[in-house]
N, C-alpha and C positions, 0 to 999 in steps of 0.2 A: 323462211317465211312462205307460207302458202295461203293465199287469199282467194276467195270466190265472192266477188262483190256483185250481188244481184240487185235488180230493181224491185223484185217482188217474190223472193224465195224460189222454191222448186216448181216452177210453172211448166216445165217441159222436160223431155227425156235428155236433151243435150246438157242441161244444167245438172241433172241428177248424175249423169255419167261423168261429168267433170268433177263432181264431188268424190265419186268413187276413185277416180284416177289420182286425185290429190291425196286422199287418205291412204290409198294402196290396199284397200280391203273391199270385198263385195258389199253392196248396199245392205244385204241381209244381216251384216255383222257390225255395221257402223253405229257407234254410240254418240248421242248428242247431249250437250249441256247448253241450256237456253238462257240467254240474257234478254229480259224483256223490260228493262228500265225505261226505254223510250216511250212506251205506251202510257206511262204514268203522267206524261206531259201532254196527253191528248184528251179530247172530249168528243162526244158524239158517238155515232154508230161504229162499233169496233168488230163487226162481223168478220172483217178481213183477218183479224187476229186468229179466230177459230179456223178460218179457211187455210191459213198458212200452217197452222199446227197440223191440220189433217194432211197437208202435203208431205210433212215429215213422217207422220204416222203411217200413211198409206204407201210410202215409197221406200222406207228404211226399216230394217228389222231389229236393230239393236235397241238399247234402252234410251229413254229420254228423261232428263231431269232438269229442273230449273234452279238457278242460283240467284239470290237477291244480294246484290253488291252492297246495299245499304243496311242489310241486317246481319252481315257476317264479317268476320275479320278477314284481312287479306290472306292470312295463312290458310283459313278454311276455304276461301275461294280458290286458291292455288291447288289445294288438296283435291277438291272436287273436279276442277278442270283436268288435273293430271289423270283422273280415272276415266276420262272420255276421249273420243277421237276428234270431235268437231265442236267448236264453239259457234252456236247459231245466235246471231244478234238481231233481234226483231227491229222492225221499223217503228215509227212514231215521231216524236219531236226530237230532231237531231241536236238542237241547241241544248235541250234538257239532258239528253244522253251524254253529251260532252261534259256538261256540268257535273253529272253524277260520277263520271269517270275521274274527274279531277278531285272532287270533294272526298271520294273514298280512297284515292290513291291508286285506283286501278290503272290509270294512265301510266303510272311509273313502272308497274310490273308487266304491263301488256307486251312490250317489245321482247322481253325474255320468254314469255309464254308463247309468242308467235314463232319462236325458234323451233318448237316441237309440235304445235297444234295447228290444225286447219281452221281458219276463220271463215265462216259463211255469213255475209251481211245481207240483210233485206232492207232496202230503202235507207232509212236513217242509220242502220247498222253498217251500211256501206259508206255512206256520206262521211261519217265521223272519222274514218281512218284517213281521209284525204284532207284537202284544204277547204276552208269555208267559202261558200259561194258569195257573190256580191250582194250588197244590200238590195239592189234592184230586183234580183232574182228572188231573194227571201220574201220581199214584200209584195211584188207584183205577180209572181208565179206561184210561190208556195203559200202566199197570203199569211205570213208569219212575221211578227215583230222580231227583228234581229236582236238576240240576247247575248251573243258572243261574237268576237271578231276572228276567232281561231278554233279549228278542230284539232285533231291530234297530229296531223301532218306526217303520218307514218309513210304514206305514199304520195308522190308529187303529182297530184291531179285534183280536179274538182269533179265530183260525181253528182250528176243530176238524174234522179229517178223518175219513173213513170212517164217517159216520153210518149206522146200520143195517147196518153191514158188519163189518169186522175187530174193532171195539171195541163193547162192550156199553153203549151209552148212548143216551138219547133225549131227549124234550122236558123231562122232569123235571130231568135233569142240566144241560141247556143253560140252563134258567131259573135254576137255582141258581148256575151259573157267572156268569151275567149280573148277579147280585146282588152278587158279590164282586169283580168287575173293573170298571174305570172306563171301559170302551169297549164297543161292541156286540160280541156274540158271533155268529159265523157258523159253523154246523155243517152240513157238506155231505156228501152221499153220494158214492159213486164215480161217479155219473152227473151231477154238477153241478160248476160252476166259477163263480168270481167274476170279473167284469171291472172293473178300476179304471183310469180314465184321468185323469191329473193329480189334481186335488183334488175331482173330481166324486164324487157318491154312487156306491157300488158297484152294479153291475147283475149279473143272474144269467143263466146259460145252463144248460140241462139241467134236471134235476128231482130232487126229494126233498132238501129242505133245511129248516133251522130257523134263524131269525134272532131274537135276543132282546136286550133292553136293559133294564136296571134291573128285572129280574124279570118283564118282559112280552114276549110274543111279537109280533114285527112282523107286521102283517097284509098288507102288500104290498111288493113289490120289483120295480123296473122290469126288464124283460127286455131284454138286449142284442141 
């Protein structure tokens, strides 16, 4: 399993280089398959969607295709993923994304897919692989009505995106969150990403992040 969990895609060179290292190919040859289900649960200005697409187009030279989990069979989905190097999962509404994964059965085949493919998450695409944040964070910080109590729980952490960015929260809220959930809380700015390889401890790339567990701030995190 090789995961690159970003707050907002390929925003800097460190995150791009981390993707190269995980895939084991130069960026000019890396092929992407994009999952953008989470955006279907959003409303309003989605200029960020185009901006994130351009980050892929401008920094990687392989092909890029989209896969619609709700329009195709699981067999077709697996076939298309097998033909690419990286699964890029866009941000948007994480609760809706988790619902789509479950309704289509994608959640059942994802663990086996992750044995061979690199997953790059952006915002909701990172959140959904971990544990669900508390209701307080959902409603007060993300300003969303909580529609599910569980994400996929593939990795034992809560991922909070857009630290010091889109959402107004900081160290106080992260500490409080770590007191009410049973796993570490990783709050990342748009300039940072987590690297998780198999069952090893997460590593960090980029800058501006807060990690907390049981009401305490983590003092160090290995750089990937």
